[in-house]
Biopython code that builds the backbone (N, CA, C, O; Angstrom):
import numpy as np
from Bio.PDB.StructureBuilder import StructureBuilder

atoms = [
    (1, "UNK", "N", (-17.897, 46.267, 33.182)),
    (1, "UNK", "CA", (-17.148, 45.320, 33.111)),
    (1, "UNK", "C", (-17.553, 44.128, 31.735)),
    (1, "UNK", "O", (-18.552, 44.566, 31.165)),
    (2, "UNK", "N", (-17.251, 43.299, 31.326)),
    (2, "UNK", "CA", (-17.289, 42.678, 30.035)),
    (2, "UNK", "C", (-19.014, 41.935, 30.632)),
    (2, "UNK", "O", (-20.028, 42.000, 29.938)),
    (3, "UNK", "N", (-18.968, 41.396, 31.777)),
    (3, "UNK", "CA", (-20.115, 41.071, 32.292)),
    (3, "UNK", "C", (-21.442, 41.947, 31.984)),
    (3, "UNK", "O", (-22.609, 41.566, 31.895)),
    (4, "UNK", "N", (-20.996, 42.989, 31.875)),
    (4, "UNK", "CA", (-22.629, 44.116, 31.408)),
    (4, "UNK", "C", (-23.021, 43.810, 30.442)),
    (4, "UNK", "O", (-24.161, 44.205, 30.198)),
    (5, "UNK", "N", (-22.286, 42.924, 29.333)),
    (5, "UNK", "CA", (-22.807, 42.720, 28.025)),
    (5, "UNK", "C", (-23.572, 41.451, 28.408)),
    (5, "UNK", "O", (-24.451, 41.068, 27.636)),
    (6, "UNK", "N", (-23.325, 40.778, 29.501)),
    (6, "UNK", "CA", (-24.556, 39.867, 29.430)),
    (6, "UNK", "C", (-25.861, 39.922, 29.149)),
    (6, "UNK", "O", (-26.462, 40.964, 29.408)),
    (7, "UNK", "N", (-26.436, 38.996, 28.663)),
    (7, "UNK", "CA", (-28.137, 38.740, 28.247)),
    (7, "UNK", "C", (-29.067, 38.644, 29.108)),
    (7, "UNK", "O", (-30.222, 38.883, 28.755)),
    (8, "UNK", "N", (-28.796, 38.298, 30.340)),
    (8, "UNK", "CA", (-29.308, 37.716, 31.264)),
    (8, "UNK", "C", (-30.701, 38.754, 31.792)),
    (8, "UNK", "O", (-31.630, 38.381, 32.508)),
    (9, "UNK", "N", (-30.495, 40.199, 31.168)),
    (9, "UNK", "CA", (-31.175, 40.555, 31.656)),
    (9, "UNK", "C", (-31.729, 41.416, 30.190)),
    (9, "UNK", "O", (-30.914, 41.566, 29.279)),
    (10, "UNK", "N", (-33.128, 41.948, 30.043)),
    (10, "UNK", "CA", (-33.258, 42.604, 28.352)),
    (10, "UNK", "C", (-32.855, 43.872, 28.626)),
    (10, "UNK", "O", (-32.915, 44.286, 29.783)),
    (11, "UNK", "N", (-32.328, 44.764, 27.460)),
    (11, "UNK", "CA", (-31.697, 44.092, 26.435)),
    (11, "UNK", "C", (-30.388, 43.475, 26.958)),
    (11, "UNK", "O", (-30.123, 42.307, 26.672)),
    (12, "UNK", "N", (-29.456, 44.312, 27.809)),
    (12, "UNK", "CA", (-28.387, 43.606, 28.185)),
    (12, "UNK", "C", (-28.309, 44.135, 29.970)),
    (12, "UNK", "O", (-29.288, 44.710, 30.446)),
    (13, "UNK", "N", (-27.163, 43.885, 30.760)),
    (13, "UNK", "CA", (-27.189, 44.397, 31.846)),
    (13, "UNK", "C", (-26.921, 45.814, 31.891)),
    (13, "UNK", "O", (-27.371, 46.585, 32.738)),
    (14, "UNK", "N", (-26.036, 46.161, 30.771)),
    (14, "UNK", "CA", (-25.610, 47.503, 30.495)),
    (14, "UNK", "C", (-27.083, 48.639, 30.253)),
    (14, "UNK", "O", (-27.340, 49.750, 30.716)),
    (15, "UNK", "N", (-27.715, 47.853, 29.445)),
    (15, "UNK", "CA", (-28.884, 48.742, 29.011)),
    (15, "UNK", "C", (-29.794, 49.085, 30.566)),
    (15, "UNK", "O", (-30.240, 50.119, 31.063)),
    (16, "UNK", "N", (-29.779, 47.567, 31.003)),
    (16, "UNK", "CA", (-30.842, 48.087, 32.223)),
    (16, "UNK", "C", (-29.933, 48.890, 33.275)),
    (16, "UNK", "O", (-30.666, 49.397, 34.125)),
    (17, "UNK", "N", (-28.697, 49.146, 33.476)),
    (17, "UNK", "CA", (-28.335, 49.683, 34.402)),
    (17, "UNK", "C", (-28.500, 51.289, 33.703)),
    (17, "UNK", "O", (-29.005, 52.210, 34.344)),
    (18, "UNK", "N", (-28.065, 51.420, 32.510)),
    (18, "UNK", "CA", (-28.466, 52.915, 31.988)),
    (18, "UNK", "C", (-29.376, 53.571, 31.991)),
    (18, "UNK", "O", (-29.368, 54.793, 31.844)),
    (19, "UNK", "N", (-30.482, 52.760, 32.187)),
    (19, "UNK", "CA", (-31.690, 53.272, 32.382)),
    (19, "UNK", "C", (-31.938, 53.547, 33.656)),
    (19, "UNK", "O", (-32.245, 54.670, 34.055)),
    (20, "UNK", "N", (-31.822, 52.545, 34.367)),
    (20, "UNK", "CA", (-31.642, 53.195, 35.808)),
    (20, "UNK", "C", (-30.944, 54.031, 36.592)),
    (20, "UNK", "O", (-31.219, 54.385, 37.739)),
    (21, "UNK", "N", (-29.923, 54.365, 35.845)),
    (21, "UNK", "CA", (-28.935, 55.596, 36.202)),
    (21, "UNK", "C", (-29.412, 56.819, 36.138)),
    (21, "UNK", "O", (-29.127, 57.750, 36.891)),
    (22, "UNK", "N", (-30.583, 56.831, 34.695)),
    (22, "UNK", "CA", (-31.408, 58.171, 34.581)),
    (22, "UNK", "C", (-32.669, 58.246, 35.053)),
    (22, "UNK", "O", (-33.283, 59.308, 35.163)),
    (23, "UNK", "N", (-33.034, 57.327, 35.301)),
    (23, "UNK", "CA", (-34.435, 57.496, 36.302)),
    (23, "UNK", "C", (-34.006, 57.963, 37.772)),
    (23, "UNK", "O", (-34.658, 58.763, 38.444)),
    (24, "UNK", "N", (-32.671, 57.274, 38.223)),
    (24, "UNK", "CA", (-32.125, 57.480, 39.778)),
    (24, "UNK", "C", (-32.033, 59.256, 39.788)),
    (24, "UNK", "O", (-32.568, 60.076, 40.535)),
    (25, "UNK", "N", (-31.171, 59.409, 38.689)),
    (25, "UNK", "CA", (-30.827, 60.798, 38.775)),
    (25, "UNK", "C", (-32.102, 61.877, 38.617)),
    (25, "UNK", "O", (-32.074, 63.030, 39.048)),
    (26, "UNK", "N", (-33.002, 61.379, 38.048)),
    (26, "UNK", "CA", (-34.421, 62.537, 37.766)),
    (26, "UNK", "C", (-34.855, 62.248, 39.647)),
    (26, "UNK", "O", (-34.987, 63.206, 40.408)),
    (27, "UNK", "N", (-34.995, 61.004, 40.042)),
    (27, "UNK", "CA", (-35.710, 61.024, 41.235)),
    (27, "UNK", "C", (-34.896, 61.687, 42.657)),
    (27, "UNK", "O", (-35.435, 62.205, 43.635)),
    (28, "UNK", "N", (-33.535, 61.491, 42.417)),
    (28, "UNK", "CA", (-32.588, 61.729, 43.247)),
    (28, "UNK", "C", (-32.573, 63.408, 43.656)),
    (28, "UNK", "O", (-32.371, 63.823, 44.797)),
    (29, "UNK", "N", (-32.888, 64.443, 42.206)),
    (29, "UNK", "CA", (-32.725, 65.972, 42.460)),
    (29, "UNK", "C", (-34.174, 66.199, 42.720)),
    (29, "UNK", "O", (-34.511, 67.273, 43.219)),
    (30, "UNK", "N", (-35.170, 65.188, 42.397)),
    (30, "UNK", "CA", (-36.559, 65.817, 42.706)),
    (30, "UNK", "C", (-36.756, 65.904, 44.455)),
    (30, "UNK", "O", (-37.326, 66.781, 45.105)),
    (31, "UNK", "N", (-36.074, 64.675, 44.927)),
    (31, "UNK", "CA", (-36.229, 64.619, 46.386)),
    (31, "UNK", "C", (-35.127, 65.462, 47.205)),
    (31, "UNK", "O", (-35.347, 65.907, 48.331)),
    (32, "UNK", "N", (-33.820, 65.643, 46.452)),
    (32, "UNK", "CA", (-32.734, 66.297, 47.131)),
    (32, "UNK", "C", (-32.245, 67.617, 46.218)),
    (32, "UNK", "O", (-31.104, 67.721, 45.769)),
    (33, "UNK", "N", (-33.213, 68.519, 46.041)),
    (33, "UNK", "CA", (-32.868, 69.479, 44.836)),
    (33, "UNK", "C", (-31.681, 70.076, 45.290)),
    (33, "UNK", "O", (-31.063, 70.482, 44.305)),
    (34, "UNK", "N", (-30.931, 70.374, 46.597)),
    (34, "UNK", "CA", (-30.033, 71.099, 46.686)),
    (34, "UNK", "C", (-28.551, 70.293, 46.853)),
    (34, "UNK", "O", (-27.490, 70.839, 47.153)),
    (35, "UNK", "N", (-28.750, 68.900, 46.590)),
    (35, "UNK", "CA", (-27.237, 67.859, 46.542)),
    (35, "UNK", "C", (-26.953, 67.982, 45.596)),
    (35, "UNK", "O", (-27.601, 68.586, 44.740)),
    (36, "UNK", "N", (-25.649, 67.326, 45.416)),
    (36, "UNK", "CA", (-24.950, 67.221, 44.260)),
    (36, "UNK", "C", (-24.209, 65.988, 43.936)),
    (36, "UNK", "O", (-23.595, 65.542, 44.905)),
    (37, "UNK", "N", (-24.112, 65.411, 43.001)),
    (37, "UNK", "CA", (-23.830, 64.348, 42.578)),
    (37, "UNK", "C", (-22.515, 64.099, 41.317)),
    (37, "UNK", "O", (-22.487, 64.826, 40.323)),
    (38, "UNK", "N", (-21.932, 63.472, 41.440)),
    (38, "UNK", "CA", (-20.679, 63.489, 40.495)),
    (38, "UNK", "C", (-20.846, 61.723, 39.983)),
    (38, "UNK", "O", (-21.348, 60.878, 40.725)),
    (39, "UNK", "N", (-20.295, 61.412, 38.539)),
    (39, "UNK", "CA", (-20.760, 60.444, 37.855)),
    (39, "UNK", "C", (-19.033, 59.831, 37.751)),
    (39, "UNK", "O", (-18.153, 60.520, 37.236)),
    (40, "UNK", "N", (-18.842, 58.823, 38.173)),
    (40, "UNK", "CA", (-17.536, 57.944, 37.608)),
    (40, "UNK", "C", (-17.954, 56.666, 36.795)),
    (40, "UNK", "O", (-19.020, 56.083, 36.988)),
    (41, "UNK", "N", (-17.277, 56.391, 36.127)),
    (41, "UNK", "CA", (-17.639, 55.297, 34.982)),
    (41, "UNK", "C", (-16.262, 54.135, 35.481)),
    (41, "UNK", "O", (-15.076, 54.457, 35.539)),
    (42, "UNK", "N", (-16.790, 52.866, 35.772)),
    (42, "UNK", "CA", (-15.656, 51.665, 36.236)),
    (42, "UNK", "C", (-15.617, 51.026, 34.852)),
    (42, "UNK", "O", (-16.680, 50.673, 34.341)),
    (43, "UNK", "N", (-14.431, 50.850, 34.197)),
    (43, "UNK", "CA", (-14.713, 49.988, 32.942)),
    (43, "UNK", "C", (-12.967, 49.608, 32.492)),
    (43, "UNK", "O", (-12.032, 50.408, 32.453)),
    (44, "UNK", "N", (-12.950, 48.355, 32.234)),
    (44, "UNK", "CA", (-10.971, 48.304, 31.799)),
    (44, "UNK", "C", (-10.337, 48.261, 32.889)),
    (44, "UNK", "O", (-9.174, 48.635, 32.736)),
    (45, "UNK", "N", (-10.652, 47.898, 34.177)),
    (45, "UNK", "CA", (-9.850, 48.230, 35.158)),
    (45, "UNK", "C", (-9.379, 49.699, 35.900)),
    (45, "UNK", "O", (-8.508, 50.025, 36.707)),
    (46, "UNK", "N", (-10.315, 50.295, 35.255)),
    (46, "UNK", "CA", (-9.863, 52.138, 35.530)),
    (46, "UNK", "C", (-11.494, 52.856, 35.912)),
    (46, "UNK", "O", (-12.617, 52.384, 35.729)),
    (47, "UNK", "N", (-11.167, 53.844, 36.356)),
    (47, "UNK", "CA", (-12.054, 54.428, 37.023)),
    (47, "UNK", "C", (-12.153, 55.966, 35.748)),
    (47, "UNK", "O", (-11.094, 56.438, 35.334)),
    (48, "UNK", "N", (-13.014, 56.341, 35.454)),
    (48, "UNK", "CA", (-13.022, 57.786, 34.344)),
    (48, "UNK", "C", (-14.236, 58.317, 35.491)),
    (48, "UNK", "O", (-15.054, 57.552, 36.001)),
    (49, "UNK", "N", (-14.147, 59.835, 35.771)),
    (49, "UNK", "CA", (-14.649, 60.675, 36.161)),
    (49, "UNK", "C", (-15.300, 61.298, 34.839)),
    (49, "UNK", "O", (-14.648, 61.824, 33.938)),
    (50, "UNK", "N", (-16.692, 61.155, 34.868)),
    (50, "UNK", "CA", (-17.946, 61.479, 33.651)),
    (50, "UNK", "C", (-18.420, 63.025, 33.854)),
    (50, "UNK", "O", (-18.650, 63.921, 33.042)),
    (51, "UNK", "N", (-18.473, 62.959, 35.399)),
    (51, "UNK", "CA", (-18.842, 64.367, 35.499)),
    (51, "UNK", "C", (-18.152, 64.717, 36.893)),
    (51, "UNK", "O", (-17.568, 63.873, 37.572)),
    (52, "UNK", "N", (-18.267, 65.864, 37.191)),
    (52, "UNK", "CA", (-17.545, 66.515, 38.550)),
    (52, "UNK", "C", (-18.826, 66.875, 39.490)),
    (52, "UNK", "O", (-19.893, 67.134, 38.933)),
    (53, "UNK", "N", (-18.730, 66.893, 40.913)),
    (53, "UNK", "CA", (-19.867, 66.822, 41.690)),
    (53, "UNK", "C", (-20.883, 68.394, 41.262)),
    (53, "UNK", "O", (-20.337, 69.492, 41.375)),
    (54, "UNK", "N", (-21.869, 68.318, 40.944)),
    (54, "UNK", "CA", (-22.856, 69.206, 40.434)),
    (54, "UNK", "C", (-24.135, 68.879, 41.141)),
    (54, "UNK", "O", (-24.363, 67.867, 41.805)),
    (55, "UNK", "N", (-25.151, 70.159, 40.833)),
    (55, "UNK", "CA", (-26.307, 70.074, 40.972)),
    (55, "UNK", "C", (-27.786, 69.658, 39.799)),
    (55, "UNK", "O", (-28.963, 69.304, 39.858)),
    (56, "UNK", "N", (-26.628, 70.029, 38.714)),
    (56, "UNK", "CA", (-27.191, 70.101, 37.473)),
    (56, "UNK", "C", (-27.551, 68.541, 36.692)),
    (56, "UNK", "O", (-26.897, 67.794, 35.964)),
    (57, "UNK", "N", (-28.832, 68.508, 37.220)),
    (57, "UNK", "CA", (-29.192, 66.878, 36.332)),
    (57, "UNK", "C", (-29.083, 66.964, 34.919)),
    (57, "UNK", "O", (-28.681, 65.978, 34.302)),
    (58, "UNK", "N", (-29.355, 67.904, 34.384)),
    (58, "UNK", "CA", (-29.357, 67.877, 32.914)),
    (58, "UNK", "C", (-27.812, 67.725, 32.204)),
    (58, "UNK", "O", (-27.622, 67.213, 31.101)),
    (59, "UNK", "N", (-26.638, 68.348, 33.187)),
    (59, "UNK", "CA", (-25.505, 68.243, 32.585)),
    (59, "UNK", "C", (-25.109, 66.443, 32.807)),
    (59, "UNK", "O", (-24.633, 65.684, 31.962)),
    (60, "UNK", "N", (-25.427, 66.197, 33.969)),
    (60, "UNK", "CA", (-25.153, 64.788, 34.185)),
    (60, "UNK", "C", (-25.672, 63.578, 33.186)),
    (60, "UNK", "O", (-24.883, 62.715, 32.800)),
    (61, "UNK", "N", (-27.249, 63.586, 32.748)),
    (61, "UNK", "CA", (-27.801, 63.012, 31.974)),
    (61, "UNK", "C", (-26.939, 63.185, 30.738)),
    (61, "UNK", "O", (-26.416, 62.202, 30.214)),
    (62, "UNK", "N", (-26.768, 64.483, 30.230)),
    (62, "UNK", "CA", (-26.174, 64.873, 29.166)),
    (62, "UNK", "C", (-24.971, 64.125, 28.510)),
    (62, "UNK", "O", (-24.898, 63.557, 27.420)),
    (63, "UNK", "N", (-23.820, 64.336, 29.748)),
    (63, "UNK", "CA", (-22.514, 63.622, 29.518)),
    (63, "UNK", "C", (-22.658, 62.164, 29.647)),
    (63, "UNK", "O", (-21.962, 61.586, 28.812)),
    (64, "UNK", "N", (-23.407, 61.275, 30.506)),
    (64, "UNK", "CA", (-23.672, 60.549, 30.668)),
    (64, "UNK", "C", (-24.516, 59.657, 28.981)),
    (64, "UNK", "O", (-24.093, 58.655, 28.404)),
    (65, "UNK", "N", (-25.169, 60.105, 28.793)),
    (65, "UNK", "CA", (-25.559, 59.771, 26.969)),
    (65, "UNK", "C", (-24.451, 60.413, 26.078)),
    (65, "UNK", "O", (-24.359, 59.943, 24.944)),
    (66, "UNK", "N", (-23.554, 61.467, 26.438)),
    (66, "UNK", "CA", (-22.378, 61.192, 25.216)),
    (66, "UNK", "C", (-21.705, 60.145, 25.478)),
    (66, "UNK", "O", (-21.304, 59.559, 24.472)),
    (67, "UNK", "N", (-21.433, 59.693, 26.452)),
    (67, "UNK", "CA", (-20.760, 58.341, 26.782)),
    (67, "UNK", "C", (-21.246, 57.318, 26.295)),
    (67, "UNK", "O", (-20.546, 56.435, 25.798)),
    (68, "UNK", "N", (-22.478, 57.274, 26.356)),
    (68, "UNK", "CA", (-23.439, 56.165, 25.881)),
    (68, "UNK", "C", (-23.061, 56.055, 24.139)),
    (68, "UNK", "O", (-22.621, 55.105, 23.491)),
    (69, "UNK", "N", (-23.454, 57.505, 23.705)),
    (69, "UNK", "CA", (-23.059, 57.326, 22.308)),
    (69, "UNK", "C", (-21.767, 56.939, 21.715)),
    (69, "UNK", "O", (-21.731, 56.294, 20.668)),
    (70, "UNK", "N", (-20.548, 57.363, 22.437)),
    (70, "UNK", "CA", (-19.604, 57.038, 21.853)),
    (70, "UNK", "C", (-19.142, 55.705, 22.147)),
    (70, "UNK", "O", (-18.109, 55.217, 21.686)),
    (71, "UNK", "N", (-19.937, 55.140, 22.923)),
    (71, "UNK", "CA", (-19.932, 53.265, 22.945)),
    (71, "UNK", "C", (-18.678, 52.816, 23.936)),
    (71, "UNK", "O", (-18.213, 51.679, 24.012)),
    (72, "UNK", "N", (-18.262, 53.935, 24.646)),
    (72, "UNK", "CA", (-16.998, 53.830, 25.938)),
    (72, "UNK", "C", (-17.819, 53.764, 27.153)),
    (72, "UNK", "O", (-17.239, 54.178, 28.157)),
    (73, "UNK", "N", (-19.214, 53.283, 27.346)),
    (73, "UNK", "CA", (-19.693, 53.558, 28.619)),
    (73, "UNK", "C", (-19.696, 52.434, 29.204)),
    (73, "UNK", "O", (-20.842, 52.149, 29.554)),
    (74, "UNK", "N", (-18.753, 51.463, 29.543)),
    (74, "UNK", "CA", (-18.522, 50.192, 30.085)),
    (74, "UNK", "C", (-18.548, 48.948, 28.714)),
    (74, "UNK", "O", (-18.248, 49.015, 27.523)),
    (75, "UNK", "N", (-19.199, 47.573, 29.828)),
    (75, "UNK", "CA", (-19.036, 46.716, 28.910)),
    (75, "UNK", "C", (-17.506, 46.337, 28.127)),
    (75, "UNK", "O", (-17.315, 45.946, 26.975)),
    (76, "UNK", "N", (-16.802, 46.538, 28.917)),
    (76, "UNK", "CA", (-15.671, 45.726, 28.367)),
    (76, "UNK", "C", (-14.463, 45.718, 29.690)),
    (76, "UNK", "O", (-14.450, 46.572, 30.577)),
    (77, "UNK", "N", (-13.684, 44.801, 29.612)),
    (77, "UNK", "CA", (-12.740, 44.441, 30.508)),
    (77, "UNK", "C", (-13.231, 44.345, 31.887)),
    (77, "UNK", "O", (-14.449, 44.197, 31.994)),
    (78, "UNK", "N", (-12.489, 44.402, 33.039)),
    (78, "UNK", "CA", (-12.950, 44.301, 34.330)),
    (78, "UNK", "C", (-13.469, 45.774, 35.018)),
    (78, "UNK", "O", (-12.912, 46.832, 34.725)),
    (79, "UNK", "N", (-14.296, 45.719, 35.710)),
    (79, "UNK", "CA", (-14.552, 46.642, 36.994)),
    (79, "UNK", "C", (-13.851, 46.689, 37.749)),
    (79, "UNK", "O", (-13.690, 45.636, 38.367)),
    (80, "UNK", "N", (-12.955, 47.975, 38.201)),
    (80, "UNK", "CA", (-12.008, 47.842, 39.517)),
    (80, "UNK", "C", (-12.543, 48.880, 40.818)),
    (80, "UNK", "O", (-12.290, 50.046, 41.121)),
    (81, "UNK", "N", (-13.345, 47.891, 41.356)),
    (81, "UNK", "CA", (-13.658, 49.206, 42.566)),
    (81, "UNK", "C", (-12.829, 49.800, 43.580)),
    (81, "UNK", "O", (-13.209, 50.534, 44.492)),
    (82, "UNK", "N", (-11.737, 49.435, 43.349)),
    (82, "UNK", "CA", (-10.949, 50.036, 44.102)),
    (82, "UNK", "C", (-10.433, 51.316, 43.649)),
    (82, "UNK", "O", (-10.337, 52.363, 44.290)),
    (83, "UNK", "N", (-10.064, 51.029, 42.249)),
    (83, "UNK", "CA", (-10.175, 52.585, 41.272)),
    (83, "UNK", "C", (-10.982, 53.710, 41.516)),
    (83, "UNK", "O", (-10.703, 54.882, 41.770)),
    (84, "UNK", "N", (-12.518, 52.831, 41.325)),
    (84, "UNK", "CA", (-13.610, 53.801, 41.488)),
    (84, "UNK", "C", (-13.747, 54.313, 42.921)),
    (84, "UNK", "O", (-14.214, 55.440, 43.086)),
    (85, "UNK", "N", (-13.355, 53.528, 44.033)),
    (85, "UNK", "CA", (-13.427, 54.415, 45.357)),
    (85, "UNK", "C", (-12.293, 55.163, 45.498)),
    (85, "UNK", "O", (-12.435, 55.880, 46.489)),
    (86, "UNK", "N", (-11.386, 55.311, 45.048)),
    (86, "UNK", "CA", (-10.436, 56.237, 45.031)),
    (86, "UNK", "C", (-10.711, 57.254, 44.276)),
    (86, "UNK", "O", (-10.159, 58.264, 44.712)),
    (87, "UNK", "N", (-11.399, 57.462, 43.215)),
    (87, "UNK", "CA", (-11.740, 58.503, 41.985)),
    (87, "UNK", "C", (-12.704, 59.033, 43.249)),
    (87, "UNK", "O", (-12.569, 60.232, 43.490)),
    (88, "UNK", "N", (-13.690, 58.281, 44.117)),
    (88, "UNK", "CA", (-14.712, 58.931, 44.602)),
    (88, "UNK", "C", (-14.220, 59.755, 45.839)),
    (88, "UNK", "O", (-14.764, 60.784, 46.242)),
    (89, "UNK", "N", (-13.171, 59.190, 46.358)),
    (89, "UNK", "CA", (-12.244, 59.927, 47.627)),
    (89, "UNK", "C", (-12.182, 61.224, 47.179)),
    (89, "UNK", "O", (-12.791, 62.103, 47.790)),
    (90, "UNK", "N", (-11.422, 61.512, 46.031)),
    (90, "UNK", "CA", (-10.841, 62.418, 45.609)),
    (90, "UNK", "C", (-12.169, 63.570, 45.563)),
    (90, "UNK", "O", (-12.307, 64.523, 46.330)),
    (91, "UNK", "N", (-12.976, 63.219, 44.562)),
    (91, "UNK", "CA", (-14.338, 63.654, 44.447)),
    (91, "UNK", "C", (-14.750, 64.666, 45.940)),
    (91, "UNK", "O", (-14.782, 65.881, 46.138)),
    (92, "UNK", "N", (-15.050, 63.347, 46.877)),
    (92, "UNK", "CA", (-15.441, 63.872, 48.006)),
    (92, "UNK", "C", (-14.704, 64.500, 49.084)),
    (92, "UNK", "O", (-15.290, 65.271, 49.844)),
    (93, "UNK", "N", (-13.448, 64.235, 49.220)),
    (93, "UNK", "CA", (-12.334, 65.117, 50.109)),
    (93, "UNK", "C", (-12.826, 66.383, 50.438)),
    (93, "UNK", "O", (-13.040, 66.757, 51.591)),
    (94, "UNK", "N", (-13.075, 67.295, 49.033)),
    (94, "UNK", "CA", (-12.634, 68.620, 48.932)),
    (94, "UNK", "C", (-14.313, 69.132, 49.549)),
    (94, "UNK", "O", (-14.548, 70.338, 49.636)),
    (95, "UNK", "N", (-15.233, 68.249, 49.887)),
    (95, "UNK", "CA", (-16.333, 68.488, 50.436)),
    (95, "UNK", "C", (-16.278, 69.036, 51.687)),
    (95, "UNK", "O", (-15.527, 68.472, 52.484)),
    (96, "UNK", "N", (-17.106, 70.343, 52.190)),
    (96, "UNK", "CA", (-17.563, 70.707, 53.632)),
    (96, "UNK", "C", (-17.262, 69.581, 54.654)),
    (96, "UNK", "O", (-17.447, 68.511, 54.074)),
    (97, "UNK", "N", (-16.871, 69.381, 55.941)),
    (97, "UNK", "CA", (-16.994, 68.133, 56.907)),
    (97, "UNK", "C", (-18.323, 68.373, 57.485)),
    (97, "UNK", "O", (-18.696, 67.422, 58.172)),
    (98, "UNK", "N", (-18.968, 69.134, 57.433)),
    (98, "UNK", "CA", (-20.519, 69.001, 57.920)),
    (98, "UNK", "C", (-21.278, 68.558, 57.022)),
    (98, "UNK", "O", (-22.442, 68.473, 57.414)),
    (99, "UNK", "N", (-21.043, 68.099, 55.524)),
    (99, "UNK", "CA", (-22.026, 67.649, 54.688)),
    (99, "UNK", "C", (-21.970, 65.723, 54.836)),
    (99, "UNK", "O", (-21.126, 64.994, 55.357)),
    (100, "UNK", "N", (-23.064, 65.458, 54.233)),
    (100, "UNK", "CA", (-22.831, 64.012, 53.931)),
    (100, "UNK", "C", (-22.305, 63.586, 52.746)),
    (100, "UNK", "O", (-22.435, 64.114, 51.642)),
    (101, "UNK", "N", (-21.629, 62.474, 53.077)),
    (101, "UNK", "CA", (-20.725, 62.128, 51.629)),
    (101, "UNK", "C", (-21.265, 60.460, 51.499)),
    (101, "UNK", "O", (-21.018, 59.605, 52.350)),
    (102, "UNK", "N", (-21.930, 60.263, 50.432)),
    (102, "UNK", "CA", (-21.980, 58.976, 49.936)),
    (102, "UNK", "C", (-21.618, 58.462, 48.881)),
    (102, "UNK", "O", (-21.355, 59.358, 48.079)),
    (103, "UNK", "N", (-21.463, 57.458, 48.454)),
    (103, "UNK", "CA", (-21.091, 56.469, 47.336)),
    (103, "UNK", "C", (-21.758, 55.564, 46.882)),
    (103, "UNK", "O", (-21.716, 54.589, 47.632)),
    (104, "UNK", "N", (-22.670, 55.330, 45.558)),
    (104, "UNK", "CA", (-23.498, 54.633, 45.310)),
    (104, "UNK", "C", (-22.748, 53.872, 44.355)),
    (104, "UNK", "O", (-21.992, 54.529, 43.641)),
    (105, "UNK", "N", (-22.794, 52.507, 44.168)),
    (105, "UNK", "CA", (-22.092, 51.567, 43.252)),
    (105, "UNK", "C", (-23.239, 50.967, 42.527)),
    (105, "UNK", "O", (-23.987, 50.192, 43.124)),
    (106, "UNK", "N", (-23.468, 51.336, 41.015)),
    (106, "UNK", "CA", (-24.225, 50.475, 40.625)),
    (106, "UNK", "C", (-23.420, 49.422, 39.477)),
    (106, "UNK", "O", (-24.030, 48.482, 38.967)),
]
sb = StructureBuilder()
sb.init_structure("model")
sb.init_model(0)
sb.init_chain("A")
sb.init_seg("    ")
for serial, (resi, resn, name, xyz) in enumerate(atoms, 1):
    if name == "N":
        sb.init_residue(resn, " ", resi, " ")
    sb.init_atom(name, np.array(xyz, "f"), 0.0, 1.0, " ", f" {name:<3s}", serial, name[0])
structure = sb.get_structure()
């Protein structure tokens, strides 16, 4: 959302979240090597799937960095939690019923 451009954290909230996402991906796959993650970007009232469910940390980080380089990784409009959760549901409903499904919103 546009609030991500606030400078109450240095350099901006968006910058802090981006560095946390990269670190989170590394730590998550170190501790959960057979797990899968998907990234969904909430911006401008929409939810955009950045990556599909996969266990390839390089793919997630690469696509995330591409979004940052393109300049459309958030920081505009309002975030729609509803659209984000609906997209997460679409991603997770195809998973096996015995698997654990979690959604983390940053």
